[in-house]
C-alpha positions as CSV (number, residue, x, y, z in Angstrom):
1,X,-78.2,-3.9,105.9
2,X,-78.5,-2.2,109.4
3,X,-75.8,-3.1,111.9
4,X,-76.5,-6.2,113.9
5,X,-78.0,-5.7,117.3
6,X,-75.6,-5.9,120.2
7,X,-75.4,-9.6,121.0
8,X,-74.3,-11.2,124.3
9,X,-71.6,-13.5,122.9
10,X,-69.6,-16.3,124.4
11,X,-66.9,-18.1,122.6
12,X,-67.8,-21.7,122.0
13,X,-65.9,-24.5,123.5
14,X,-63.5,-26.4,121.3
15,X,-65.9,-29.4,121.1
16,X,-68.9,-27.2,120.3
17,X,-66.9,-25.2,117.7
18,X,-65.9,-28.4,115.9
19,X,-69.4,-29.9,116.0
20,X,-71.0,-26.7,114.6
21,X,-68.4,-25.4,112.1
22,X,-66.2,-28.3,110.9
23,X,-68.0,-28.6,107.6
24,X,-66.5,-28.0,104.2
25,X,-65.5,-24.6,102.8
26,X,-63.2,-23.3,100.0
27,X,-59.7,-22.0,100.7
28,X,-60.6,-18.8,98.8
29,X,-57.4,-18.4,96.9
30,X,-59.8,-16.8,94.4
31,X,-63.4,-15.7,94.1
32,X,-65.2,-17.3,92.5
33,X,-63.3,-20.5,93.2
34,X,-62.0,-22.8,90.5
35,X,-65.0,-25.1,91.1
36,X,-67.0,-22.5,89.2
37,X,-64.8,-22.6,86.1
38,X,-66.5,-23.7,82.9
39,X,-65.5,-24.5,79.3
40,X,-67.2,-21.3,78.1
41,X,-63.8,-19.6,78.5
42,X,-62.1,-20.9,75.3
43,X,-58.8,-20.2,73.7
44,X,-60.5,-17.6,71.5
45,X,-62.1,-15.9,74.5
46,X,-58.8,-15.8,76.3
47,X,-57.0,-14.5,73.3
48,X,-59.6,-11.6,73.2
49,X,-58.9,-10.9,76.8
50,X,-55.2,-10.7,76.3
51,X,-55.6,-8.4,73.3
52,X,-57.7,-6.1,75.4
53,X,-55.1,-5.5,78.1
54,X,-53.1,-2.3,78.4
55,X,-49.4,-2.7,77.6
56,X,-48.6,-0.4,80.5
57,X,-50.2,-2.8,83.1
58,X,-47.7,-4.7,85.2
59,X,-47.8,-8.5,84.9
60,X,-47.0,-11.5,87.1
61,X,-46.2,-14.9,85.6
62,X,-46.8,-18.3,86.9
63,X,-45.0,-21.3,85.4
64,X,-46.2,-24.7,86.3
65,X,-43.7,-27.6,86.4
66,X,-45.7,-30.8,86.9
67,X,-43.0,-33.2,87.8
68,X,-41.6,-34.7,91.0
69,X,-38.8,-37.1,91.8
70,X,-41.3,-38.9,94.1
71,X,-45.0,-39.0,94.7
72,X,-46.0,-37.7,98.1
73,X,-49.2,-39.3,99.2
74,X,-50.7,-36.2,100.8
75,X,-50.2,-34.1,97.7
76,X,-53.1,-32.2,96.1
77,X,-51.1,-30.6,93.3
78,X,-51.2,-31.3,89.5
79,X,-48.0,-33.3,89.2
80,X,-46.6,-36.8,88.6
81,X,-43.4,-38.6,89.5
82,X,-40.9,-39.4,86.8
83,X,-37.6,-41.3,86.9
84,X,-36.3,-40.2,83.5
85,X,-35.5,-36.6,82.5
86,X,-36.8,-36.9,79.0
87,X,-40.4,-35.9,79.8
88,X,-39.2,-32.8,81.6
89,X,-37.0,-31.8,78.8
90,X,-39.8,-32.3,76.3
91,X,-42.2,-30.3,78.5
92,X,-39.8,-27.3,78.6
93,X,-39.8,-27.2,74.8
94,X,-43.6,-26.9,74.8
95,X,-43.5,-24.3,77.6
96,X,-41.3,-22.1,75.4
97,X,-43.7,-22.6,72.5
98,X,-46.6,-21.6,74.7
99,X,-44.7,-18.5,75.8
100,X,-44.2,-17.4,72.2
101,X,-47.9,-18.0,71.4
102,X,-48.9,-15.9,74.5
103,X,-46.6,-13.1,73.4
104,X,-48.3,-13.0,70.0
105,X,-51.7,-12.5,71.7
106,X,-50.6,-9.7,74.0
107,X,-50.8,-6.0,72.9
108,X,-47.0,-5.6,73.2
109,X,-44.0,-6.2,75.3
110,X,-45.3,-6.0,78.9
111,X,-43.5,-5.3,82.1
112,X,-43.2,-8.3,84.5
113,X,-42.7,-7.6,88.2
114,X,-43.0,-11.2,89.5
115,X,-42.3,-14.7,88.3
116,X,-43.4,-17.8,90.3
117,X,-42.2,-21.3,89.5
118,X,-44.7,-23.8,91.0
119,X,-45.3,-27.5,90.8
120,X,-44.6,-30.1,91.2
121,X,-41.0,-29.6,91.8
122,X,-39.4,-26.8,89.8
123,X,-35.9,-27.9,90.8
124,X,-36.5,-30.9,88.6
125,X,-35.4,-28.5,85.8
126,X,-31.7,-28.6,84.9
127,X,-29.5,-25.4,85.0
128,X,-29.5,-25.4,81.2
129,X,-33.4,-25.5,81.2
130,X,-33.5,-22.7,83.7
131,X,-31.3,-20.6,81.3
132,X,-33.6,-21.4,78.4
133,X,-36.8,-20.5,80.3
134,X,-35.5,-17.2,81.7
135,X,-33.8,-16.3,78.5
136,X,-37.1,-16.7,76.7
137,X,-38.9,-14.7,79.4
138,X,-36.4,-11.9,79.1
139,X,-36.8,-11.8,75.3
140,X,-40.6,-11.9,75.5
141,X,-41.3,-9.5,78.4
142,X,-39.7,-6.5,80.0
143,X,-38.5,-8.4,83.1
144,X,-38.0,-5.8,85.9
145,X,-34.5,-5.8,87.3
146,X,-36.0,-6.0,90.8
147,X,-38.7,-8.5,90.0
148,X,-39.6,-11.0,92.6
149,X,-38.6,-14.4,91.3
150,X,-39.7,-17.3,93.5
151,X,-39.7,-21.1,93.3
152,X,-41.2,-23.9,95.2
153,X,-38.5,-26.4,96.0
154,X,-38.1,-30.0,97.2
155,X,-35.1,-29.8,99.5
156,X,-34.4,-33.6,99.2
157,X,-33.2,-33.2,95.6
158,X,-31.9,-29.6,95.8
159,X,-28.2,-29.1,95.1
160,X,-25.8,-26.1,95.5
161,X,-25.2,-26.1,91.8
162,X,-29.0,-25.7,91.1
163,X,-29.2,-22.8,93.6
164,X,-26.3,-21.1,91.9
165,X,-27.9,-21.5,88.5
166,X,-31.3,-20.3,89.7
167,X,-29.9,-17.2,91.5
168,X,-27.9,-16.4,88.4
169,X,-31.3,-16.2,86.6
170,X,-32.7,-13.9,89.4
171,X,-34.1,-16.2,92.0
172,X,-34.6,-14.2,95.2
173,X,-37.3,-16.0,97.0
174,X,-37.6,-19.7,97.7
175,X,-40.1,-22.0,99.4
176,X,-39.0,-25.3,100.8
177,X,-41.5,-28.1,101.3
178,X,-40.8,-29.6,104.7
179,X,-44.2,-30.6,106.1
180,X,-43.1,-32.7,109.1
181,X,-39.8,-34.1,110.2
182,X,-41.0,-37.1,112.3
183,X,-39.9,-40.4,110.7
184,X,-43.2,-42.0,111.3
185,X,-45.1,-39.2,109.6
186,X,-42.7,-39.1,106.7
187,X,-43.1,-42.9,106.2
188,X,-46.9,-42.5,106.3
189,X,-46.9,-40.0,103.4
190,X,-43.9,-41.3,101.4
191,X,-41.8,-38.2,101.9
192,X,-38.4,-38.7,103.6
193,X,-36.6,-35.5,104.5
194,X,-33.3,-35.1,106.4
195,X,-33.1,-31.9,108.5
196,X,-29.3,-31.7,108.0
197,X,-29.8,-31.5,104.3
198,X,-32.6,-28.9,104.7
199,X,-30.2,-26.8,106.7
200,X,-27.7,-27.1,103.9
201,X,-30.3,-26.0,101.4
202,X,-31.0,-22.9,103.5
203,X,-27.2,-22.2,103.6
204,X,-26.9,-22.5,99.8
205,X,-29.8,-20.2,99.2
206,X,-28.4,-17.5,101.6
207,X,-24.9,-18.0,100.2
208,X,-26.2,-17.0,96.7
209,X,-28.3,-14.1,97.9
210,X,-31.8,-15.4,98.3
211,X,-33.1,-12.9,100.8
212,X,-36.4,-14.5,101.7
213,X,-36.9,-18.2,102.5
214,X,-40.3,-19.7,103.3
215,X,-40.8,-23.2,104.7
216,X,-44.1,-25.1,104.2
217,X,-45.2,-27.1,107.2
218,X,-48.4,-29.1,107.6
219,X,-50.7,-30.3,110.3
220,X,-53.3,-33.1,110.2
221,X,-51.0,-35.6,108.5
222,X,-51.2,-39.3,109.3
223,X,-49.3,-40.2,112.5
224,X,-48.9,-36.5,113.3
225,X,-49.2,-35.4,116.9
226,X,-48.8,-32.1,118.8
227,X,-45.5,-33.4,120.1
228,X,-43.9,-34.1,116.7
229,X,-45.4,-31.0,115.2
230,X,-43.7,-28.9,117.9
231,X,-40.4,-30.9,117.5
232,X,-40.5,-30.0,113.8
233,X,-41.1,-26.3,114.4
234,X,-38.3,-26.2,116.9
235,X,-35.8,-27.7,114.4
236,X,-36.9,-25.4,111.7
237,X,-36.5,-22.4,113.9
238,X,-32.8,-23.1,114.2
239,X,-32.4,-21.9,110.6
240,X,-34.7,-19.0,111.1
241,X,-36.6,-18.8,107.8
242,X,-38.2,-15.4,107.0
243,X,-41.6,-16.9,106.5
244,X,-43.4,-20.1,107.4
245,X,-46.7,-21.5,106.1
246,X,-48.7,-23.9,108.2
247,X,-51.2,-25.7,106.0
248,X,-53.9,-28.2,107.1
249,X,-53.8,-31.5,105.2
250,X,-56.8,-31.8,102.9
251,X,-57.9,-35.4,102.7
252,X,-59.8,-35.7,99.4
253,X,-59.1,-39.3,98.2
254,X,-62.1,-39.0,95.8
255,X,-60.2,-36.3,93.9
256,X,-56.6,-37.5,94.5
257,X,-56.5,-41.3,94.1
258,X,-53.0,-41.6,95.6
259,X,-54.4,-40.3,98.9
260,X,-56.1,-43.6,99.2
261,X,-52.7,-45.0,100.2
262,X,-53.1,-43.1,103.5
263,X,-55.0,-45.0,106.1
264,X,-58.0,-43.3,107.5
265,X,-57.2,-44.6,111.0
266,X,-53.8,-42.9,110.9
267,X,-55.4,-39.5,110.5
268,X,-55.8,-37.2,113.5
269,X,-59.3,-36.1,114.4
270,X,-60.6,-32.5,114.2
271,X,-59.7,-31.7,117.8
272,X,-56.2,-33.0,117.4
273,X,-55.7,-31.1,114.1
274,X,-56.7,-27.9,115.8
275,X,-54.4,-28.6,118.7
276,X,-51.5,-29.2,116.3
277,X,-52.2,-26.0,114.4
278,X,-52.6,-23.8,117.5
279,X,-49.6,-25.2,119.4
280,X,-47.4,-24.6,116.4
281,X,-48.8,-21.1,116.0
282,X,-48.2,-20.2,119.6
283,X,-44.6,-21.4,119.5
284,X,-43.9,-19.4,116.3
285,X,-45.4,-16.2,117.8
286,X,-43.4,-16.7,121.0
287,X,-40.3,-16.9,118.8
288,X,-40.9,-13.5,117.2
289,X,-43.0,-14.4,114.1
290,X,-46.1,-12.4,113.3
291,X,-49.2,-14.4,112.5
292,X,-50.5,-13.5,109.1
293,X,-53.8,-14.4,107.6
294,X,-55.1,-17.9,108.0
295,X,-51.9,-19.9,107.9
296,X,-48.8,-17.8,107.3
297,X,-46.1,-16.4,109.7
298,X,-43.3,-13.9,109.0
299,X,-40.6,-12.1,110.8
300,X,-41.4,-8.4,111.4
301,X,-38.9,-7.1,108.8
302,X,-40.4,-9.3,106.0
303,X,-42.2,-7.6,103.2
304,X,-45.4,-9.7,103.8
305,X,-45.5,-8.6,107.4
306,X,-45.2,-4.9,106.3
307,X,-47.9,-5.4,103.6
308,X,-50.3,-6.8,106.2
309,X,-49.7,-3.9,108.5
310,X,-50.3,-1.4,105.7
311,X,-53.4,-3.2,104.4
312,X,-51.7,-4.1,101.1
313,X,-51.6,-7.9,101.4
314,X,-53.5,-9.9,98.8
315,X,-54.4,-13.5,98.3
316,X,-54.0,-15.5,95.1
317,X,-53.5,-19.1,94.0
318,X,-50.1,-19.2,95.6
319,X,-51.5,-18.0,99.0
320,X,-50.8,-14.7,100.7
321,X,-48.7,-12.3,98.7
322,X,-47.5,-8.7,98.4
323,X,-48.0,-8.9,94.6
324,X,-50.3,-6.1,93.5
325,X,-50.4,-6.9,89.8
326,X,-53.9,-7.2,88.4
327,X,-52.7,-9.5,85.6
328,X,-51.5,-13.1,86.3
329,X,-50.5,-15.1,83.2
330,X,-50.3,-18.8,83.7
331,X,-48.0,-21.0,81.6
332,X,-47.8,-24.8,81.6
333,X,-50.3,-27.6,82.0
334,X,-53.1,-26.8,84.5
335,X,-51.8,-23.3,85.1
336,X,-54.4,-20.7,86.2
337,X,-54.3,-17.1,85.1
338,X,-56.2,-14.1,86.4
339,X,-57.0,-11.1,84.2
340,X,-59.3,-8.1,84.8
341,X,-61.9,-9.8,82.6
342,X,-61.8,-13.2,84.4
343,X,-60.0,-16.4,85.2
344,X,-58.5,-18.9,82.8
345,X,-57.0,-22.3,83.2
346,X,-54.9,-24.4,80.9
347,X,-55.6,-28.0,80.0
348,X,-54.7,-30.1,83.1
349,X,-53.4,-33.2,81.3
350,X,-50.1,-32.8,79.7
351,X,-51.1,-34.7,76.5
352,X,-54.1,-32.4,76.0
353,X,-52.0,-29.3,76.7
354,X,-49.3,-30.4,74.2
355,X,-52.0,-31.2,71.6
356,X,-53.4,-27.7,71.8
357,X,-50.0,-26.2,71.4
358,X,-49.3,-28.5,68.4
359,X,-52.5,-27.3,66.9
360,X,-51.4,-23.7,67.2
361,X,-53.9,-22.9,69.9
362,X,-53.5,-21.3,73.4
363,X,-54.1,-24.4,75.6
364,X,-57.1,-23.0,77.5
365,X,-59.6,-25.6,78.9
366,X,-61.9,-23.5,81.0
367,X,-62.3,-20.4,83.1
368,X,-64.8,-17.8,84.2
369,X,-65.8,-14.3,83.0
370,X,-66.1,-12.1,86.1
371,X,-69.4,-10.2,86.7
372,X,-69.7,-7.0,88.7
373,X,-71.2,-9.1,91.5
374,X,-68.2,-11.4,91.5
375,X,-65.8,-8.4,91.9
376,X,-67.9,-7.0,94.7
377,X,-68.1,-10.2,96.7
378,X,-64.5,-11.0,95.9
379,X,-63.3,-7.8,97.5
380,X,-65.2,-8.6,100.7
381,X,-63.8,-12.2,100.8
382,X,-60.2,-11.1,100.2
383,X,-60.4,-8.5,102.9
384,X,-61.7,-11.0,105.4
385,X,-59.1,-13.6,104.4
386,X,-56.2,-11.0,104.6
387,X,-57.3,-8.5,107.2
388,X,-59.9,-10.4,109.3
389,X,-62.2,-7.4,109.0
390,X,-64.1,-5.6,106.3
391,X,-66.1,-2.4,106.2
392,X,-69.1,-3.5,104.2
393,X,-70.5,0.0,103.6
394,X,-67.1,1.1,102.2
395,X,-67.0,-1.9,99.8
396,X,-70.6,-1.3,98.8
397,X,-69.8,2.3,98.0
398,X,-66.7,1.2,96.0
399,X,-68.9,-1.0,93.8
400,X,-72.0,1.1,93.6
401,X,-74.0,-1.4,95.7
402,X,-76.1,-1.1,98.8
403,X,-76.0,-3.0,102.1
404,X,-79.4,-4.5,101.1
405,X,-77.5,-6.6,98.6
406,X,-76.0,-8.5,101.5
407,X,-79.1,-9.1,103.5
408,X,-78.9,-12.8,102.9
409,X,-75.7,-12.9,105.1
410,X,-77.4,-11.5,108.2
411,X,-78.6,-14.7,109.8
412,X,-75.1,-16.3,109.4
413,X,-73.3,-13.2,110.7
414,X,-75.6,-13.0,113.7
415,X,-75.0,-16.7,114.5
416,X,-71.2,-16.2,114.3
417,X,-71.5,-13.1,116.5
418,X,-73.5,-14.9,119.1
419,X,-70.8,-17.6,119.2
420,X,-68.1,-15.0,119.9
421,X,-66.5,-15.5,116.5
422,X,-67.0,-12.0,115.1
423,X,-68.2,-8.6,116.3
424,X,-70.0,-5.8,114.4
425,X,-69.1,-2.2,114.8
426,X,-71.6,-0.4,112.6
427,X,-71.1,-2.0,109.2
428,X,-67.6,-3.3,110.0
429,X,-67.3,-7.1,110.4
430,X,-64.4,-7.9,112.7
431,X,-63.2,-11.4,113.2
432,X,-62.3,-12.3,116.8
433,X,-59.2,-14.3,117.7
434,X,-61.3,-17.4,118.1
435,X,-63.1,-16.6,114.8
436,X,-59.9,-16.8,112.8
437,X,-60.4,-20.6,112.9
438,X,-63.6,-20.3,110.9
439,X,-62.9,-17.4,108.6
440,X,-63.4,-19.6,105.6
441,X,-66.9,-20.4,106.9
442,X,-67.5,-16.7,107.3
443,X,-66.4,-16.0,103.8
444,X,-68.8,-18.6,102.5
445,X,-71.7,-16.5,103.7
446,X,-70.8,-14.0,101.0
447,X,-70.2,-16.6,98.3
448,X,-73.4,-16.9,96.2
449,X,-72.0,-20.1,94.5
450,X,-71.2,-22.0,97.6
451,X,-73.1,-25.3,98.1
452,X,-72.5,-26.6,101.7
453,X,-73.3,-30.1,100.7
454,X,-71.3,-30.1,97.5
455,X,-68.5,-32.1,99.1
456,X,-65.8,-30.7,96.8
457,X,-63.9,-28.7,99.3
458,X,-61.6,-29.5,102.2
459,X,-62.8,-29.4,105.8
460,X,-63.1,-26.0,107.3
461,X,-61.1,-26.8,110.5
């Protein structure tokens, strides 16, 4: 694929950008995306993949805890609200059984460098349940003494005692879901948060040695404005988290029925969403945070910031990460794993997940075996998502491919270049500052599975 001819480009106006590029596109936390998973990856296939791993390969673990104390109407996660603890306690017993089954399928006791508790709300677990889970993990795996152990937390139900128990089990990174602090926004999404309590949570985490705290914020929520977005950011900055994530709300009521409780007329339009996102980003940068990837920010001393500067940042189902392990093992209902051979996903519904375990089977529902072409295109997409540039010739050489294999992307690349959203230096694609807004659309040019009219992805802007 010869380099594009020099193009006289001019960045589009905000209105023109929205009109032309606010379609739908994947978030590319994997390639291929989960939309492409099929039932062809069975428990037996997955078991074979596990047995084919090298015991010396480092592993990361993801444990899904699908319970919350409340149902937030914007949520796109696999979770449910419970008002009794019995379902959580029962779930933990099955999680431990799945861990034992997984260990039997592995080639031996493997080293774990990272553990991520996601949800849902992992702080629905009791301190005793945390002890059980981490005791089992330490018996099953060689858990590195300096492993990164992270958890996604709902600050509204977080307590000092829980933080103390979690840090005693190695918790050293935490992510607090804040979203927005305006009362009218919180009422519109059924998520009340008190900033004073959030500040207390940060204090407890730091008291017990959690060195890196992330806060999740959102834009595009019902009743959200630029003003209350900036007010939220200013309040959060008073506790100076090491990282922040600024996610765009994905309104997909056909996939998440509880989102039907959100009134369409309360949602900001595309221009307002962009204004919220960019205003928040500008404020964070002015306060010393480095803009990372599509939607993350970090202080210069943070490991994520250093990884980006050194070209070592990656992207997985939890977002941007410094984790370099090539094996991710998912545990729990709906959990996704990533092995050199391909992706796997557990049964999403708890009853089906439990039934598989009761039957003595690894609870795999679907997945995707990776092809050489998947790995080739996946590297291009990850570099664009993480670095906002990619040397196509270099990636082709790495995979034994030629630039001719990418000829189908040329018209789209030329169009983006003409609109001032990327430049070409030889075979290097470099996303401009304005082009960062449409990087998912750029990535879709390299995605052979992407169907623009499929309607199964969030809006690109």
